[in-house]
C-alpha positions in Angstrom: 19.1 -10.5 -28.6 16.5 -9.1 -30.9 13.2 -7.9 -29.6 11.4 -7.6 -32.9 8.6 -9.9 -33.8 8.3 -11.5 -37.3 5.1 -13.4 -37.4 5.0 -16.2 -39.9 1.4 -17.3 -39.3 -1.4 -15.5 -37.6 -4.3 -17.3 -36.0 -7.3 -15.2 -36.8 -9.6 -17.3 -34.7 -7.3 -16.9 -31.6 -7.0 -13.2 -32.2 -10.8 -12.8 -32.5 -11.5 -14.9 -29.4 -8.9 -13.0 -27.4 -10.4 -9.6 -28.5 -13.9 -10.9 -27.6 -12.7 -12.1 -24.1 -11.1 -8.8 -23.4 -14.1 -6.9 -24.6 -16.4 -8.9 -22.3 -14.1 -8.4 -19.3 -13.5 -4.7 -19.9 -15.4 -3.5 -16.9 -13.8 -6.1 -14.6 -10.4 -5.4 -16.0 -10.9 -1.7 -15.3 -12.0 -2.4 -11.7 -9.0 -4.7 -11.2 -6.6 -2.1 -12.5 -8.1 0.5 -10.2 -7.8 -1.8 -7.2 -4.2 -2.6 -7.9 -3.3 1.0 -8.6 -4.7 2.0 -5.2 -3.1 -0.9 -3.4 0.2 -0.3 -5.4 0.8 2.7 -3.1 2.9 1.5 -0.1 1.0 3.5 2.5 -2.4 2.3 1.2 -1.3 -1.3 1.0 -0.1 -1.0 4.6 -3.5 0.5 5.6 -5.3 -2.4 3.9 -3.0 -4.9 5.5 -3.6 -3.5 8.9 -7.4 -3.4 8.4 -7.2 -7.0 7.2 -5.2 -8.0 10.3 -7.0 -5.8 12.9 -10.5 -5.5 11.4 -11.1 -1.9 12.4 -8.9 1.1 13.0 -9.0 4.9 13.2 -6.8 7.4 11.3 -5.0 8.3 14.5 -3.9 4.7 14.9 -2.6 4.6 11.3 -0.8 7.8 11.8 1.0 6.5 14.9 1.8 3.2 13.3 2.9 4.5 9.8 4.6 7.7 11.0 2.6 10.0 8.7 0.2 12.8 9.6 -3.4 12.2 10.3 -4.2 14.4 7.3 -2.0 12.2 5.1 -3.7 9.1 6.4 -7.1 10.7 5.8 -6.2 11.3 2.1 -5.3 7.7 1.6 -8.4 6.5 3.4 -10.6 8.9 1.3 -9.1 7.4 -1.9 -9.8 3.9 -0.6 -13.3 4.9 0.5 -14.1 6.6 -2.8 -13.1 3.3 -4.6 -15.4 1.3 -2.4 -12.6 -0.6 -0.7 -13.2 0.7 2.9 -16.1 2.1 4.8 -16.2 4.3 7.8 -18.3 4.5 10.9 -18.4 7.4 13.4 -18.5 6.6 17.1 -18.6 9.9 19.0 -15.8 11.9 17.6 -13.8 9.0 16.4 -14.1 7.5 12.9 -13.3 3.8 12.4 -12.5 2.2 9.1 -13.1 -1.3 8.0 -12.4 -3.1 4.7 -15.4 -4.0 2.4 -14.7 -7.7 1.8 -16.7 -8.1 -1.4 -14.8 -5.1 -2.9 -11.3 -6.2 -1.7 -11.6 -9.9 -2.4 -9.0 -9.6 -5.2 -6.4 -8.5 -2.6 -7.1 -11.1 -0.1 -4.5 -13.6 -1.3 -1.8 -10.9 -1.1 -3.0 -9.7 2.3 -3.1 -13.3 3.5 0.5 -14.0 2.3 1.7 -10.8 4.1 -0.2 -11.9 7.2 1.4 -15.4 7.1 4.9 -13.8 6.5 4.4 -11.5 9.5 3.6 -14.5 11.7 6.7 -16.4 10.4 8.9 -13.5 11.1 7.7 -13.2 14.7 8.3 -16.9 15.3 
């Protein structure tokens, strides 16, 4: 099977329109890529899933659940926070993290599917 392309006819209007569309969406595409790159890490996706499911958690909770050091969890949370996907709130000496819904909206369908699957598995 050949993977080469031999174009017989080009549609210059389609090409121009597609380039224009990509140009207009460049900022949103960059943001989407950033979100998926961050969520593409297994530990960070698990953190986002747990925040989606539980609402609020601290790094110690994630450490116990995920089996990684609090320092490792904190690095993941810092990346998510720097990207505007989570926020933190300090209560005494404990820091709690929550998702920022308007900045993680793109991931909600994935997180909802995972949530539904976890309920099905438990049934």
